[in-house]
VEXNU-288769 format. One record per residue: x, y, z of N, C-alpha, C in turn; residue in one letter; chain. Coordinates in steps of 0.2 Angstrom, whole numbers. Layout:
    n.c1    n.c2    n.c3   ca.c1   ca.c2   ca.c3    c.c1    c.c2    c.c3   code   unit
       X       Y       Z       X       Y       Z       X       Y       Z      a      A
...
This chain:
    n.c1    n.c2    n.c3   ca.c1   ca.c2   ca.c3    c.c1    c.c2    c.c3   code   unit
     434     396     612     441     397     615     446     392     611      m      A
     452     394     611     457     389     608     458     383     613      i      A
     459     378     609     461     371     613     468     371     616      d      A
     468     373     622     475     374     625     479     368     626      k      A
     475     362     627     479     356     627     482     354     620      e      A
     478     355     615     480     354     608     486     358     607      e      A
     486     365     609     492     369     607     498     367     611      l      A
     497     365     617     502     362     622     506     356     618      k      A
     502     352     616     505     346     613     508     347     606      q      A
     506     352     602     509     354     596     516     358     598      r      A
     516     362     603     522     365     606     527     360     608      q      A
     525     355     611     530     350     614     533     346     608      e      A
     529     345     603     531     341     597     536     346     593      s      A
     535     352     593     539     357     589     546     357     593      f      A
     545     358     599     552     358     603     556     352     602      e      A
     553     346     602     557     340     600     560     341     593      v      A
     556     343     588     558     344     581     564     348     581      l      A
     563     354     583     569     359     582     575     358     586      k      A
     574     355     592     580     353     596     584     347     593      n      A
     580     342     590     584     337     586     587     339     580      n      A
     583     344     576     586     345     570     585     353     569      n      A
     590     357     572     589     364     571     590     367     564      p      A
     593     363     559     593     365     553     586     366     549      e      A
     581     363     552     575     363     549     572     370     550      i      A
     574     374     555     572     381     556     576     386     551      i      A
     583     385     552     587     389     548     594     385     546      l      A
     594     383     540     599     379     537     605     383     536      n      A
     611     380     536     617     384     535     618     388     528      s      A
     615     385     523     615     389     517     611     395     517      k      A
     605     394     520     600     400     520     603     405     525      l      A
     606     403     530     609     408     535     614     412     532      k      A
     618     408     527     624     412     524     621     417     519      e      A
     615     415     515     612     419     510     609     425     514      n      A
     606     424     519     603     430     523     608     435     525      w      A
     614     432     528     619     437     530     622     441     524      s      A
     623     437     518     625     440     512     621     446     510      r      A
     614     445     510     609     450     508     610     456     512      f      A
     610     455     519     611     461     523     617     465     522      l      A
     622     461     520     629     465     518     628     468     512      s      A
     626     465     507     625     468     500     620     474     500      i      A
     615     474     504     610     479     504     609     482     511      f      A
     614     484     514     614     488     520     610     494     519      s      A
     608     498     524     604     504     523     608     509     520      k      A
     615     510     521     619     514     518     620     513     510      d      A
     620     506     509     621     505     502     614     506     498      k      A
     609     505     501     602     506     498     602     513     496      i      A
     605     518     499     604     525     498     607     526     491      r      A
     612     522     489     616     523     483     614     517     478      n      A
     609     514     479     607     509     475     605     511     468      l      A
     607     507     463     605     509     456     599     505     454      k      A
     595     508     449     589     505     447     590     498     444      m      A
     595     497     441     597     490     438     598     485     444      s      A
     600     488     450     602     483     456     596     483     460      d      A
     590     486     458     584     485     462     579     480     459      y      A
     577     481     453     572     477     450     573     470     450      v      A
     568     466     450     568     459     450     570     457     443      l      A
     577     454     442     580     453     436     584     446     437      d      A
     581     441     434     584     435     434     591     435     431      k      A
     593     439     427     599     440     423     604     443     428      n      A
     602     446     434     606     449     438     604     447     445      n      A
     605     441     447     603     438     453     607     440     459      p      A
     613     442     458     618     444     464     616     451     466      e      A
     614     455     461     613     462     463     606     464     463      g      A
     601     460     462     594     462     462     591     462     469      s      A
     590     468     472     587     468     478     580     464     478      f      A
     576     465     473     569     462     473     570     454     472      c      A
     575     452     468     576     445     467     578     442     473      y      A
     583     445     477     585     442     483     579     442     488      w      A
     575     447     489     569     447     493     564     442     492      v      A
     562     441     485     557     437     484     559     430     482      e      A
     565     429     479     566     422     476     572     419     481      v      A
     578     422     481     583     419     485     582     418     492      r      A
     578     422     495     576     421     502     569     419     503      l      A
     566     415     498     559     413     499     558     409     505      n      A
     562     405     507     561     401     513     560     405     520      e      A
     562     412     519     561     416     525     555     420     524      l      A
     550     418     520     544     422     519     542     422     512      g      A
     536     418     510     534     417     503     530     423     501      n      A
     533     427     496     530     432     493     527     431     486      m      A
     527     425     484     525     423     477     517     423     477      h      A
     515     424     471     507     424     470     504     431     468      g      A
     508     436     469     506     443     467     511     446     461      s      A
     508     451     458     512     454     452     518     458     454      f      A
     523     459     450     528     463     451     527     470     452      a      A
     520     472     451     518     479     453     520     481     460      l      A
     520     475     465     521     476     472     528     480     473      k      A
     532     479     468     539     482     470     539     490     468      f      A
     534     492     464     534     499     462     538     501     456      g      A
     542     496     454     546     497     448     548     490     445      l      A
     546     488     439     548     482     437     551     482     430      y      A
     554     476     428     557     476     421     552     472     416      l      A
     550     475     411     546     471     406     550     466     403      s      A
     547     460     403     550     454     400     550     454     393      k      A
     546     458     389     546     459     382     551     464     380      e      A
     550     470     383     554     475     380     560     477     384      t      A
     561     474     390     566     475     395     567     483     397      r      A
     561     486     397     560     493     399     558     493     406      e      A
     560     498     410     558     499     417     551     502     417      y      A
     546     499     420     539     501     421     538     503     428      i      A
     536     509     429     534     512     436     527     510     438      p      A
     526     509     444     519     509     447     516     516     448      t      A
     510     517     446     508     524     445     509     528     452      k      A
     508     525     458     508     528     464     515     531     466      k      A
     520     528     462     527     530     464     529     536     459      f      A
     526     537     454     528     542     449     526     540     442      g      A
     527     545     438     525     545     431     531     542     427      k      A
     537     543     429     543     541     426     547     536     430      t      A
     551     532     427     555     527     431     560     530     436      k      A
     562     536     434     567     540     438     563     543     444      e      A
     558     545     443     554     548     448     551     543     453      e      A
     549     537     450     547     531     454     553     529     459      a      A
     559     528     456     564     525     459     567     529     465      f      A
     566     536     464     568     540     470     564     539     475      i      A
     557     539     474     552     538     479     553     531     482      k      A
     554     526     478     555     519     481     561     519     486      i      A
     567     522     484     572     522     489     571     526     495      k      A
     567     531     494     566     535     500     561     531     505      e      A
     556     527     502     552     523     506     555     517     509      s      A
     560     514     506     564     509     509     568     511     515      l      A
     571     517     514     575     520     520     570     522     526      i      A
     565     525     524     560     526     529     557     520     533      d      A
     556     515     529     553     509     532     559     506     536      l      A
     565     506     534     570     503     539     571     507     545      l      A
     570     514     545     570     518     551     564     517     555      d      A
     559     516     552     552     515     556     553     508     559      a      A
     555     503     556     556     496     558     561     496     564      g      A
     566     500     564     571     500     569     568     503     575      k      A
     564     508     575     561     511     580     554     507     582      d      A
     553     502     579     546     498     580     540     503     580      n      A
     541     508     575     535     513     574     530     510     569      d      A
     525     507     572     520     503     568     516     508     564      l      A
     515     514     567     510     519     563     514     521     557      k      A
     520     523     558     525     525     552     525     519     547      r      A
     526     513     549     526     507     545     520     507     541      v      A
     514     508     544     508     507     541     507     513     536      g      A
     510     519     537     509     524     532     514     524     526      e      A
     519     519     527     524     519     521     520     516     515      n      A
     522     519     509     518     517     503     520     511     500      v      A
     525     508     502     527     501     499     521     496     500      l      A
     521     491     496     515     486     497     516     482     503      s      A
     510     480     506     510     477     513     514     471     513      p      A
     514     466     508     518     460     508     525     461     507      m      A
     527     466     503     534     468     502     537     471     508      f      A
     533     475     512     535     478     518     536     473     523      k      A
     532     468     524     532     463     529     538     459     528      g      A
     540     457     522     546     453     521     553     457     522      k      A
     553     463     520     559     468     522     560     469     529      i      A
     554     470     533     555     471     540     557     465     544      l      A
     555     459     541     557     453     545     565     452     543      f      A
     567     453     537     574     451     535     579     456     539      l      A
     577     462     540     581     467     543     580     467     551      y      A
     574     465     553     573     465     561     569     459     563      y      A
     572     453     562     569     447     564     567     446     571      p      A
     570     450     576     568     450     583     561     454     584      d      A
     559     458     579     553     462     580     547     461     576      k      A
     549     457     570     543     456     565     543     448     563      f      A
     538     446     561     537     439     559     536     439     551      i      A
     538     433     549     538     432     541     532     429     538      s      A
     526     430     542     520     428     539     517     434     535      i      A
     517     433     528     516     439     524     509     439     521      l      A
     506     434     519     500     434     516     494     436     520      s      A
     490     440     518     484     443     521     480     437     523      k      A
     479     432     518     474     427     519     477     422     525      g      A
     484     421     525     487     417     530     487     420     537      h      A
     487     427     537     487     430     544     480     429     547      l      A
     475     430     542     468     429     545     467     422     547      n      A
     469     417     543     469     410     544     471     408     551      y      A
     478     411     552     481     409     559     477     412     565      f      A
     475     418     564     471     422     569     465     418     571      l      A
     462     415     565     456     411     566     457     405     570      d      A
     463     401     568     464     395     571     466     396     578      e      A
     469     401     580     471     403     587     465     406     591      l      A
     460     407     587     454     410     590     455     417     593      n      A
     459     421     589     460     427     592     456     432     588      i      A
     452     436     591     448     441     588     451     447     585      n      A
     449     448     579     452     454     575     446     457     570      y      A
     448     462     567     443     465     563     446     466     556      t      A
     442     465     551     445     465     544     448     472     542      e      A
     447     477     545     450     484     543     457     484     546      d      A
     459     480     550     466     480     553     471     479     547      l      A
     477     482     547     482     481     542     485     475     543      s      A
     489     472     538     493     466     539     498     467     545      e      A
     501     473     546     506     474     551     503     474     558      i      A
     497     476     558     493     476     565     492     468     566      d      A
     490     465     561     488     457     562     495     454     564      k      A
     500     455     561     507     452     563     508     454     570      r      A
     507     460     572     509     462     579     504     458     584      n      A
     498     457     582     494     453     587     496     446     588      i      A
     499     443     582     502     436     583     508     437     587      l      A
     512     442     586     518     442     590     517     443     598      i      A
     512     447     599     510     448     606     507     441     609      n      A
     503     437     605     501     431     607     507     426     609      f      A
     512     426     604     518     422     605     521     424     612      k      A
     522     431     613     526     433     618     522     433     625      n      A
     516     431     625     512     431     631     511     423     633      n      A
     514     419     629     513     412     630     520     409     633      d      A
     519     405     638     524     403     643     530     399     639      s      A
     528     396     634     532     392     630     535     396     624      v      A
     531     399     620     533     402     614     536     408     615      m      A
     536     411     621     540     418     622     547     416     622      k      A
     549     410     622     556     408     622     559     407     615      n      A
     554     407     610     556     405     603     557     412     600      w      A
     561     411     594     562     417     590     556     418     586      t      A
     555     424     583     550     425     578     550     420     572      n      A
     556     418     570     556     414     564     554     407     566      q      A
     555     405     573     553     398     575     546     398     576      e      A
     543     404     578     536     404     579     532     404     572      f      A
     535     407     567     532     407     560     532     400     558      s      A
     538     397     559     539     390     556     534     385     560      n      A
     533     386     566     528     382     570     521     383     567      f      A
     519     389     566     512     390     563     511     386     557      m      A
     516     387     552     515     383     546     516     376     546      y      A
     519     373     551     520     366     552     514     363     555      k      A
     511     366     560     505     363     564     499     367     563      f      A
     498     372     559     492     375     558     492     377     550      y      A
     494     372     546     495     374     539     489     376     535      r      A
     489     382     532     483     384     528     482     380     522      p      A
     476     379     521     474     376     514     477     380     508      p      A
     478     376     503     481     379     497     477     384     494      k      A
     470     384     495     466     389     492     467     396     495      k      A
     470     397     500     472     403     503     478     407     499      l      A
     481     403     495     487     406     491     483     410     485      q      A
     481     416     487     478     420     482     481     427     481      e      A
     479     430     476     482     437     475     480     442     480      l      A
     485     445     483     483     450     488     482     457     485      i      A
     476     459     486     474     466     483     472     471     488      i      A
     474     477     488     472     482     492     465     483     491      d      A
     461     481     496     453     481     495     451     489     495      d      A
     454     493     499     452     500     499     453     503     492      e      A
     459     502     490     461     505     483     457     502     478      q      A
     455     496     478     451     493     473     444     496     473      e      A
     441     497     479     434     500     480     435     507     477      q      A
     440     510     478     441     517     476     441     517     468      k      A
     444     513     465     444     512     458     437     511     455      e      A
     434     506     459     427     504     456     422     510     457      i      A
     423     514     462     419     520     463     420     525     458      i      A
     426     526     456     428     531     450     425     528     444      k      A
     425     522     443     423     519     436     415     519     436      k      A
     411     518     441     404     518     441     401     524     443      v      A
     405     530     443     402     536     445     396     539     441      s      A
     396     536     434     391     539     430     384     535     431      i      A
     384     530     435     378     526     436     373     530     440      l      A
     367     529     439     362     533     443     360     529     449      s      A
     357     532     454     355     529     460     351     522     459      r      A
     347     523     454     342     517     452     347     511     450      e      A
     352     513     446     356     507     443     360     504     449      q      A
     363     508     453     367     506     459     362     501     463      i      A
     356     503     464     351     499     468     350     492     465      i      A
     349     493     458     348     487     454     354     482     454      a      A
     360     484     454     366     480     455     366     477     462      e      A
     365     481     467     365     478     474     360     472     475      l      A
     354     473     471     349     468     472     351     461     470      r      A
     355     461     465     358     455     462     364     453     465      i      A
     367     456     470     373     454     473     373     447     476      a      A
     378     443     475     379     437     477     384     436     483      k      A
     383     431     488     388     430     493     394     426     491      p      A
     397     427     485     403     423     483     409     428     483      i      A
     413     427     489     418     432     490     424     432     485      l      A
     426     426     482     431     426     478     430     427     470      k      A
     423     427     469     421     428     462     423     435     459      e      A
     426     435     453     428     441     450     422     444     445      k      A
     422     450     445     417     454     441     421     459     436      v      A
     418     460     430     421     464     426     418     471     426      k      A
     422     476     426     419     483     426     423     487     421      i      A
     421     490     416     424     493     411     431     490     409      n      A
     430     483     408     436     480     405     441     477     411      g      A
     440     479     417     444     477     422     441     472     427      e      A
     445     467     430     442     462     434     443     465     442      n      A
     438     464     446     438     466     453     434     460     457      y      A
     436     460     463     432     455     468     425     457     468      k      A
     421     453     468     414     454     469     412     458     476      r      A
     415     456     481     414     459     487     416     466     488      d      A
     421     468     484     423     475     484     418     479     480      n      A
     415     476     475     410     479     471     404     481     475      k      A
     402     476     479     396     477     483     397     483     488      t      A
     403     482     492     405     487     497     405     494     493      i      A
     409     495     488     409     501     484     402     504     482      a      A
     398     500     480     391     502     478     387     504     484      f      A
     388     501     490     385     503     496     387     510     499      l      A
     394     511     498     397     517     500     393     523     496      k      A
     393     522     489     389     527     485     382     528     487      i      A
     379     522     488     372     522     490     370     526     497      l      A
     375     525     501     374     528     508     377     535     508      r      A
     379     538     502     382     545     502     388     546     505      g      A
     392     540     506     399     541     510     398     544     517      f      A
     392     543     520     391     545     527     390     540     531      k      A
     392     541     538     391     536     543     384     535     544      c      A
     382     529     545     375     527     546     373     528     553      q      A
     377     530     557     376     531     564     376     539     566      i      A
     381     542     564     382     549     566     381     554     560      c      A
     380     551     554     379     555     547     384     559     545      k      A
     390     558     548     396     563     546     400     560     540      n      A
     403     564     537     407     562     531     414     564     532      a      A
     419     561     531     426     563     532     429     565     525      i      A
     431     571     524     434     573     518     442     572     518      l      A
     444     569     513     451     567     513     455     573     509      k      A
     461     574     509     465     579     506     464     579     499      k      A
     463     573     496     462     573     488     455     574     486      d      A
     451     576     491     444     579     489     439     573     489      g      A
     441     567     490     436     561     491     434     560     498      s      A
     428     557     499     426     555     505     428     549     508      l      A
     429     548     514     431     541     517     426     539     522      y      A
     424     532     521     420     529     526     422     521     526      v      A
     420     518     530     422     511     531     416     506     531      e      A
     417     500     529     412     495     529     412     490     535      a      A
     407     490     540     407     486     546     403     480     544      a      A
     405     474     547     401     468     546     397     467     552      h      A
     390     466     551     386     465     557     388     458     560      i      A
     388     453     555     391     446     557     398     447     555      t      A
     403     446     559     410     447     558     412     442     552      e      A
     417     444     549     420     440     543     422     433     546      k      A
     426     433     552     429     427     554     423     422     557      y      A
     417     425     557     411     420     558     407     419     552      k      A
     411     420     546     408     419     540     403     424     538      n      A
     403     430     540     399     435     538     401     437     531      g      A
     396     439     527     397     440     520     397     448     519      s      A
     399     450     512     398     457     510     391     458     507      e      A
     386     454     509     380     456     506     377     462     509      m      A
     373     466     506     370     472     508     367     472     515      p      A
     364     466     517     360     465     523     365     464     529      e      A
     372     463     527     377     462     533     382     468     533      n      A
     381     473     530     386     479     530     382     485     532      i      A
     386     488     537     384     495     539     390     500     536      l      A
     388     505     534     394     510     531     394     515     537      i      A
     401     515     540     402     519     546     408     523     546      l      A
     409     528     550     415     532     550     420     528     554      c      A
     426     529     554     431     525     558     430     524     565      p      A
     428     530     569     426     530     576     420     525     577      n      A
     415     526     574     409     521     575     410     514     573      h      A
     415     513     568     417     506     566     420     503     571      h      A
     425     506     574     429     503     580     424     502     586      k      A
     420     507     587     415     506     593     410     500     592      e      A
     408     499     585     404     494     583     407     487     584      f      A
     414     487     583     417     481     583     419     479     590      d      A
     421     484     594     424     483     600     420     485     606      f      A
     415     489     605     411     491     611     406     486     613      g      A
     402     487     619     397     483     622     391     483     617      n      A
     391     478     613     385     478     608     381     472     609      r      A
     374     473     608     369     468     608     364     469     602      k      A
     364     464     598     359     464     593     352     463     595      i      A
     347     467     595     341     466     597     336     463     592      i      A
     336     465     586     333     462     581     336     463     574      s      A
     335     459     569     338     460     563     334     457     557      r      A
     334     460     552     330     458     546     334     461     540      s      A
     332     459     534     335     462     528     334     469     527      s      A
     329     472     531     327     479     530     330     483     536      k      A
     332     481     542     335     485     547     338     480     552      e      A
     342     484     556     346     480     562     345     485     568      v      A
     342     482     573     341     486     579     346     483     584      v      A
     350     488     587     355     485     592     356     491     598      f      A
     359     488     603     361     492     609     369     492     608      k      A
     372     498     608     379     499     608     381     504     614      l      A
     385     501     619     387     505     624     382     509     627      n      A
     376     506     629     370     509     632     366     514     628      d      A
     368     514     621     364     518     617     360     514     612      k      A
     354     516     610     350     512     606     350     514     599      d      A
     350     510     594     351     512     587     346     507     583      y      A
     343     511     578     339     507     573     342     509     566      n      A
     345     505     563     348     507     556     345     503     550      i      A
     343     507     546     340     504     540     345     501     535      s      A
     343     495     533     347     491     528     344     491     521      l      A
     339     495     520     335     495     514     339     499     509      e      A
     338     497     502     342     499     497     338     505     494      l      A
     332     506     495     328     511     492     329     518     495      d      A
């Protein structure tokens, strides 16, 4: 349980801090810049935005949407630490050419049209507080989070990093599952704030400021944010030529080192994503409970990785801690009435919502 007395003391300290020095939350210069940004990049103006006024370009600080979002308004949510790929279109430092991200299109023109459409769609979804639509929007999670806060600070918070969101949820002892999106985790934190007798009277910006001042994440959490599902998909594609025996051999030498990088066909990936990708292949992309496979419209199969010992309890991505499940059984496993009866490196026996299960963890 969260230490309620400690939380109360920190809240009282923050109340004194912000009342005595309101500029510590939002100084006049930052407030002015925020207002200017919303004026320069209103939704109507975004519809007519030029490519040169979108990309992050230090030579065009007044007109660059991405430069404003990431750099000039950095105090309203730190986006640093990940590549310019997150913007969908960026300017090459060497050639000064516009480079599109593949998921937005093959050409810069095609990509920019889709980016503008996505920006408008995100602003509409944010206005309606349509979290499902926000989640489906193709803009990168960190970028989406910052934009939503800048335009709708009464509805969203400026905690952008996936690592920081997990850290704050852990510090507040709020249960969550790793498959939740960043927008879902931010919403959990907002609900926590709004259900607290003191914090419900704070703005979302004050709440974010409070979390960073009194529950400061260690610097090691400032890490590159990678879409794990996409990375696993890329790994699966690259190792498709491996035999079942080779996959098993790789899993037998897996290590519980979550942040270590491994090289596959010349590309670096997180070791835990490699292990999960290999387990999905080994299990035939089928749920280990119902044996069903979900066919996606692109022809690939979709399954999820469930942790027997939860990640927030230091559960690893080792084969003996991972079940490959369909989304329904993953949710039931995480949130249902579950009791582990016995567990070894070969199998896990558990009762879930009054049903008995014996799931093999063996690699052969």
